[in-house]
C-alpha positions as CSV (number, residue, x, y, z in Angstrom):
1,P,-63.1,70.1,27.1
2,S,-62.2,70.8,23.5
3,F,-58.8,72.3,24.6
4,G,-56.3,72.0,27.3
5,D,-54.6,69.2,29.1
6,R,-56.4,67.2,31.8
7,K,-53.2,65.8,33.2
8,S,-52.9,68.7,35.5
9,Y,-55.8,67.5,37.6
10,Q,-55.8,63.8,37.0
11,M,-54.0,61.4,39.3
12,D,-51.2,59.1,38.1
13,F,-52.9,55.8,37.4
14,H,-49.8,53.9,38.4
15,N,-50.0,55.1,42.1
16,V,-52.9,54.0,44.2
17,R,-51.3,55.7,47.3
18,E,-51.9,59.0,45.6
19,A,-55.6,58.2,45.4
20,I,-55.7,57.4,49.1
21,I,-53.8,60.7,50.0
22,E,-56.1,62.8,47.7
23,S,-59.2,61.2,49.2
24,G,-58.0,62.1,52.6
25,L,-57.4,65.7,51.5
26,D,-60.9,65.8,49.9
27,I,-62.4,64.7,53.2
28,S,-60.4,67.3,55.1
29,E,-61.8,69.9,52.7
30,G,-65.4,68.8,53.5
31,A,-66.2,66.1,51.0
32,D,-69.3,64.2,51.8
33,I,-68.8,61.6,49.1
34,L,-65.7,60.3,47.4
35,M,-65.7,59.4,43.7
36,V,-63.7,56.9,41.7
37,K,-63.6,57.0,37.9
38,P,-63.4,55.2,35.6
39,G,-65.2,52.4,37.1
40,M,-64.2,49.0,35.7
41,A,-60.4,49.6,35.7
42,Y,-60.2,51.1,39.2
43,L,-62.1,48.6,41.3
44,D,-58.9,48.1,43.3
45,V,-58.7,51.8,44.1
46,L,-62.4,51.8,45.1
47,T,-61.8,49.0,47.5
48,K,-58.8,50.6,49.1
49,I,-60.6,53.9,49.5
50,K,-63.7,52.2,51.0
51,E,-61.5,50.3,53.5
52,K,-59.6,53.4,54.5
53,F,-62.4,56.0,54.9
54,N,-65.8,56.0,56.5
55,K,-67.5,57.9,53.7
56,P,-69.8,56.9,50.9
57,V,-67.9,56.2,47.6
58,A,-69.4,56.7,44.2
59,L,-68.1,54.8,41.2
60,Y,-68.5,56.5,37.8
61,S,-68.7,54.1,35.0
62,V,-67.6,56.4,32.1
63,S,-68.8,56.6,28.5
64,G,-65.9,54.5,27.3
65,E,-67.0,51.6,29.4
66,Y,-70.5,52.0,28.1
67,S,-69.2,52.1,24.5
68,M,-67.1,48.9,25.0
69,I,-70.1,47.0,26.2
70,K,-72.3,48.3,23.4
71,A,-69.7,47.5,20.7
72,G,-69.2,44.0,22.0
73,A,-72.9,43.4,22.0
74,K,-73.4,44.8,18.6
75,L,-70.7,42.6,17.2
76,G,-72.2,39.6,18.9
77,Y,-69.2,38.9,21.2
78,I,-71.1,39.3,24.5
79,D,-74.6,39.3,25.9
80,E,-75.1,43.0,26.8
81,M,-77.4,42.6,29.8
82,S,-75.4,39.8,31.3
83,V,-72.3,41.9,31.1
84,V,-74.1,45.0,32.5
85,G,-75.5,43.0,35.4
86,E,-72.3,41.3,36.3
87,S,-70.4,44.5,36.0
88,A,-72.8,46.3,38.3
89,V,-72.6,43.5,40.9
90,C,-68.8,43.6,40.8
91,M,-68.8,47.4,41.3
92,Y,-71.0,47.1,44.3
93,R,-69.1,44.1,45.6
94,A,-65.9,46.1,45.4
95,G,-67.4,48.7,47.7
96,A,-69.4,51.2,45.7
97,D,-72.2,52.8,47.6
98,I,-73.4,54.8,44.5
99,L,-73.0,53.8,40.8
100,I,-73.1,56.5,38.2
101,T,-73.7,54.8,34.8
102,Y,-75.3,55.2,31.5
103,Y,-76.9,51.9,32.2
104,A,-78.9,53.0,35.3
105,M,-82.3,52.2,33.9
106,E,-81.2,48.8,32.6
107,I,-79.6,48.0,36.0
108,A,-82.8,49.0,37.8
109,G,-84.7,46.7,35.5
110,L,-82.4,43.8,36.2
111,I,-82.9,44.4,39.9
112,D,-86.7,44.6,39.5
113,E,-86.6,41.3,37.6
114,G,-84.6,39.7,40.3
115,K,-81.6,39.0,38.0
116,I,-79.2,40.9,40.2
117,G,-79.6,41.9,43.8
């Protein structure tokens, strides 16, 4: 939003226990899927939620993560598709059942090409 303060509904990033408690509350309110975002920095949270609850977990790789990879590739610091592929594998390995990402088409291509599985 162009106004307001998101802190009223975002969890304290210092406290993974709060994420576990909130996930349990979401399930008690009828959630079919749990979501963790941002993706890269919260793989530990994803793993703990996946271990604790028998629900699908979606990982949302936010625009800032996309921008970091794009910027690194543009400056020649990284190979974009290698980083995209390895990041996707790490996210699934950490427990993601669903990956929401701006790189969805590229990841599908990497899977089709057999570069990641």
